LUMNUKOL-675781 format. One line per 5 residues: for each residue x, y, z of C-alpha. Coordinates in steps of 0.05 Angstrom, whole numbers, m for minus. Layout:
BEGIN
X/Y/Z | ...
//
This chain:
BEGIN
m134/m299/m27 | m130/m327/43 | m106/m282/99 | m32/m296/110 | m11/m332/174
45/m293/207 | 94/m329/253 | 113/m298/321 | 159/m238/316 | 214/m272/356
224/m327/303 | 266/m323/241 | 205/m337/197 | 165/m283/233 | 220/m232/223
227/m248/149 | 152/m247/138 | 149/m177/169 | 207/m154/126 | 246/m130/187
320/m115/182 | 332/m163/239 | 305/m218/194 | 364/m209/147 | 414/m203/204
388/m266/237 | 385/m304/172 | 458/m289/158 | 479/m320/225 | 430/m379/224
445/m446/192 | 442/m434/117 | 391/m489/104 | 344/m462/157 | 351/m391/131
337/m412/59 | 277/m453/80 | 246/m393/116 | 262/m348/57 | 230/m396/7
168/m400/50 | 160/m324/49 | 170/m318/m26 | 123/m375/m43 | 70/m355/9
64/m280/4 | 60/m254/76 | 35/m184/60 | m33/m162/82 | m35/m112/24
12/m134/m32 | m3/m71/m72 | 31/m23/m23 | 79/m64/19 | 149/m81/m7
184/m147/1 | 214/m166/m67 | 279/m127/m63 | 287/m148/10 | 281/m222/m7
323/m216/m70 | 380/m185/m30 | 376/m242/20 | 380/m294/m36 | 443/m259/m59
474/m256/11 | 459/m330/22 | 478/m349/m49 | 410/m384/m49 | 386/m431/m102
320/m419/m137 | 296/m491/m143 | 236/m481/m96 | 215/m418/m134 | 219/m456/m200
177/m513/m174 | 125/m464/m149 | 120/m425/m214 | 115/m486/m259 | 71/m528/m214
6/m553/m247 | m31/m510/m195 | m9/m449/m236 | m63/m467/m287 | m117/m476/m233
m102/m416/m188 | m99/m355/m233 | m97/m301/m179 | m36/m256/m188 | m20/m261/m114
1/m334/m121 | 62/m318/m164 | 69/m242/m163 | 119/m238/m106 | 162/m294/m134
164/m260/m202 | 183/m193/m172 | 239/m226/m133 | 264/m258/m197 | 262/m190/m230
307/m160/m178 | 354/m220/m181 | 358/m212/m256 | 379/m139/m246 | 435/m166/m200
460/m209/m259 | 430/m275/m236 | 423/m312/m304 | 381/m367/m273 | 328/m316/m252
328/m285/m322 | 319/m353/m355 | 262/m370/m308 | 226/m305/m323 | 232/m317/m398
205/m387/m391 | 147/m366/m348 | 129/m309/m396 | 122/m362/m450 | 82/m414/m411
57/m386/m344 | m12/m362/m326 | 13/m296/m297 | 54/m283/m359 | 38/m208/m361
73/m197/m294 | 135/m235/m318 | 135/m195/m382 | 133/m130/m342 | 194/m153/m302
231/m170/m366 | 212/m104/m398 | 254/m69/m346 | 314/m115/m350 | 319/m157/m413
351/m139/m480 | 312/m124/m543 | 330/m190/m578 | 304/m232/m520 | 240/m192/m516
227/m197/m591 | 234/m273/m585 | 175/m274/m537 | 127/m242/m587 | 105/m308/m618
90/m346/m553 | 54/m287/m522 | 10/m271/m582 | m6/m345/m591 | m46/m338/m526
m98/m296/m563 | m140/m331/m617 | m147/m295/m683 | m221/m283/m674 | m262/m225/m648
m258/m247/m576 | m184/m259/m580 | m170/m192/m613 | m210/m157/m559 | m170/m193/m505
m105/m174/m540 | m126/m101/m544 | m141/m102/m469 | m74/m134/m453 | m37/m81/m494
m77/m24/m464 | m68/m48/m392 | 6/m67/m396 | 45/m36/m339 | 108/m33/m381
95/m18/m456 | 166/m32/m481 | 155/m104/m506 | 91/m84/m543 | 127/m25/m577
182/m72/m600 | 132/m122/m627 | 94/m67/m663 | 157/m55/m704 | 161/m129/m725
155/m135/m802 | 115/m199/m797 | 40/m185/m806 | 20/m237/m754 | 63/m199/m703
73/m125/m721 | 7/m111/m756 | m33/m148/m703 | m1/m110/m645 | m10/m43/m681
m83/m58/m691 | m90/m77/m618 | m56/m11/m597 | m104/29/m640 | m165/m8/m614
m142/2/m542 | m133/77/m553 | m203/81/m584 | m234/42/m527 | m202/89/m476
m227/151/m514 | m296/122/m519 | m300/108/m444 | m279/180/m430 | m329/210/m478
m387/165/m459 | m383/152/m384 | m428/96/m362 | m461/85/m295 | m519/115/m256
m524/190/m248 | m572/227/m201 | m625/275/m224 | m614/350/m218 | m646/364/m150
m630/355/m76 | m684/301/m67 | m659/263/m128 | m588/263/m102 | m609/238/m33
m652/183/m64 | m594/163/m109 | m548/156/m49 | m599/111/m14 | m609/68/m76
m534/58/m80 | m530/37/m7 | m585/m14/m18 | m546/m47/m73 | m481/m47/m32
m448/16/m59 | m428/72/m11 | m443/135/m51 | m444/188/4 | m379/219/m21
m398/229/m94 | m469/246/m73 | m444/301/m27 | m405/330/m86 | m469/329/m127
m505/365/m71 | m452/419/m74 | m471/430/m146 | m547/431/m138 | m561/456/m68
m574/529/m52 | m588/567/13 | m663/551/6 | m647/476/10 | m612/478/78
m674/459/117 | m686/397/75 | m613/376/81 | m613/387/157 | m676/344/162
m642/289/120 | m581/292/167 | m627/280/227 | m682/235/202 | m665/212/132
m651/142/108 | m580/116/119 | m555/136/50 | m588/204/52 | m564/217/123
m492/201/107 | m494/245/45 | m524/303/83 | m473/298/138 | m415/296/89
m443/356/51 | m454/397/114 | m383/384/137 | m356/404/69 | m393/471/71
m375/481/145 | m446/486/168 | m449/512/240 | m495/455/262 | m455/398/233
m416/379/296 | m480/370/336 | m510/329/279 | m448/285/278 | m455/273/352
m528/253/342 | m509/207/284 | m457/172/327 | m514/145/370 | m551/116/310
m567/41/312 | m543/39/239 | m470/20/234 | m467/53/165 | m488/120/194
m440/114/252 | m382/99/206 | m398/159/161 | m404/204/221 | m335/183/247
m304/187/178 | m334/255/165 | m311/284/231 | m241/258/221 | m236/297/155
m255/363/187 | m198/413/197 | m231/472/231 | m210/498/299 | m281/482/323
m271/409/303 | m206/405/341 | m239/436/402 | m296/386/398 | m246/329/391
m217/348/459 | m286/339/488 | m300/273/452 | m232/240/461 | m239/181/507
m311/165/488 | m319/90/482 | m347/93/411 | m327/107/340 | m332/182/349
m284/179/409 | m234/139/368 | m240/189/311 | m229/246/360 | m163/215/382
m141/211/309 | m161/284/297 | m118/307/355 | m61/263/332 | m62/297/264
m82/369/283 | m77/377/358 | m24/415/397 | 25/397/451 | m29/404/503
m65/345/471 | m8/297/481 | m41/261/540 | m104/248/500 | m65/223/439
m23/178/484 | m86/150/517 | m117/137/449 | m54/102/425 | m51/57/486
m125/40/482 | m120/23/408 | m62/m25/419 | m95/m55/481 | m163/m64/448
m146/m78/375 | m75/m103/373 | m13/m78/336 | m44/m82/266 | m105/m38/278
m117/12/222 | m131/66/274 | m58/62/295 | m31/95/233 | m50/168/249
m39/156/324 | 32/132/313 | 45/191/268 | 15/238/320 | 59/210/375
120/227/333 | 94/295/310 | 80/316/381 | 145/285/408 | 109/245/462
168/212/498 | 122/170/542 | 96/137/479 | 163/103/463 | 147/37/498
81/30/460 | 115/50/395 | 170/m2/406 | 115/m55/416 | 81/m35/351
147/m35/315 | 163/m106/337 | 95/m138/330 | 59/m107/271 | 55/m148/207
49/m84/166 | 116/m59/141 | 85/9/128 | 60/16/200 | 129/m7/225
161/48/183 | 115/99/214 | 133/72/283 | 207/79/265 | 197/152/246
159/165/311 | 213/130/351 | 266/174/318 | 229/234/348 | 213/204/416
263/151/436 | 335/170/452 | 356/97/444 | 330/93/372 | 396/111/338
435/55/371 | 377/6/372 | 322/m3/320 | 354/47/272 | 411/m2/260
366/m59/237 | 324/m11/197 | 382/m4/148 | 362/m74/123 | 286/m62/126
241/m80/66 | 212/m9/60 | 255/44/28 | 224/99/71 | 246/61/133
316/52/106 | 318/126/93 | 301/141/166 | 355/92/187 | 406/123/141
395/190/174 | 395/166/246 | 433/100/255 | 492/105/303 | 556/96/264
593/67/323 | 565/0/303 | 612/m32/251 | 553/m61/213 | 525/8/200
585/34/161 | 587/m27/116 | 512/m25/102 | 513/49/87 | 568/38/35
528/m19/5 | 465/22/m1 | 505/80/m31 | 529/36/m89 | 470/m10/m99
437/8/m166 | 371/m21/m142 | 367/26/m83 | 319/85/m83 | 345/155/m95
318/182/m29 | 355/128/10 | 420/142/m27 | 413/217/m15 | 405/203/59
466/158/58 | 508/210/22 | 489/260/76 | 524/213/125 | 584/190/85
594/244/33 | 655/289/30 | 624/341/76 | 595/291/125 | 628/265/189
672/205/178 | 635/138/182
//
């Protein structure tokens, strides 16, 4: 899938792509045609960098409801001839998820579209999962014939059917179909269920894949062989070393950590960190100067995992270094440092934003650390990250950090966060948003009664508007 193109944060499209609460608020005041056009663009061109962890579907479904939006563009997208040519789930997954939420809000057009796509669409399994959560038994039973017709009645088709049954996210339709008295439906699904269970058991009993020999040298060689074929095995190889290495092997492992091949060196460093070897910090500093990017990355990753007091003390010395180990040191202090480390964490946060932008992966622990340490001077940087990042998860972390560092958060960003796409961000808003804003009270009541809202959000809302809470 191509990397999504994200519009500037000051535009309606950019706000909606990011899933910000201000996107909904701006869309409700913009010309309806313009708002629906931007909404359709987002749903048909998934803007998420990681669609497996970032939420947008409920956010977009609610906006369709608020705008009383038609689904013509979604229908054209789903049933376009391109659906046969582009089989990647990411082309239609977001649209199908939005339809699923709309169906739960009693939009019959969304339900009909999901049923039709489950019969004819390439990404039928996703549509079936959405229907499994929302449709009635009779409608699901009616889909058995069209779905099973996708699988030829030969060995290859039966194997594919067994895999589809085994890997189904929602098993309800398959269980209903297994009860069907027709042999071409019920008997076939039951056979597929049994075959899937047997395949799973067989994989567990007979694990495949390479395994190292039972010696330190064999493990180190295995790690290098994996690296040469593109597999980073230093983590499992270090676990293997823990099983085979004894005190008499320390010299060999230390030598591998200094002079070994890249795979062996990374494995040795990881193992020495896991057993808290007294020389590991010096070895990591040596490895950070390696000309091999693989060794440098393992050294930084390994150091960042260490939780000893010695590692935190060394992080104070390394913070500010212009290399991967210096960046890792800033993250270590953000996660495990004390109040005295606030200047170093703030400097690391500013440098990360300045050098890598508001979407840098290194920002996640640094943003959390700014909130954990209550670094008030970090609020301007956190507000910039909140506005500009395309990651809704990072924005949520910035919101939590702002709640701890920015006195203006409750009357500012917390208000828009009530409409955010991420439930964890809405929860933060429900606990902090200033109720003097008339929009806050209305949205809190909506979240409290919305059956699609997450329990944690509704618990936070009840803490603000429940019988023992101050009046909203």
